[in-house]
N, C-alpha and C positions, 0 to 999 in steps of 0.2 A: 410587765417584765421587759427589761432592756435587751433588745436583740443584738447589741454590739458585744463582742467578747471583751473581757477585761484586758487591761494592758498586760503585756507579757513581762517577764522578769527583767529582760534587757531594757525595756522602756522605763520601767520603774527605777532601775539602777541609774539610767541616764538622768532622770529627774532628781533623784536623791543626790547624785554626784554634783549636779549643777547647783543644788541648794547649799552646798558647802562653800566655805571661803578659802581662798588661796593667797599666799603671800605675794606671789608674782605670776605673770603669765607662763614663765618657764616652769614653775612648780606645777602649775595646772596641766601643762602639756605633758610633763613627765608622768603625772598621776594618771592622765588619760591612757597613756601607753602601758603603764605598769598595772593599773587596777582594772581597766576596762578592756585591755588588749586591743585597742583601736588606734589607728593613726588619727591625729588631731583633726585632719580634714574630714575624715569619715565621721568622727564624733559630731562635728558641727553640722554635717549634712543630716545625720539622723536626728539630732536635737532640733534643727530647724523644721524638719517635717513633723516632728512630735508636737511642736508648738501649735500646729494647726489642727491637732486632734482633740476633739471635745473631751475625750476620756482623760487626756493629760491635764486639762483644766480642772476636772473633777478630782484627780489624784493629788495635784500639787498646785492649787490656785495661786498662791503667793508667788511661787517660782515662775510659773507660766506667765502670769500677768507681768511680772518684772521683765522677763525676757522678751515678751511681745513689745513692751514699751521701748526697750533698748533697740530691738529690730526696727521698729517704726522710726525711731530717732535717727538711726543710721541710714535708712532709706531716704529720709528727708534731707540728709547731707549730700546725697548724690546728685 
């Protein structure tokens, strides 16, 4: 039996939201505010922490792996 509790509704909502496509960054930021009731900065803080959670990888492997690659690519540019 897995001792870790499952992801909460908020974490699952973040992963599902990030799996969607958006026409522009402005549309995405607007949707973050309207649908998730979060400031974009807070959204990205929560999302970044979630990428390091093994439960997130189990929940949405394609999305998490894609975002991990993007994060690593950006770190390489610094």
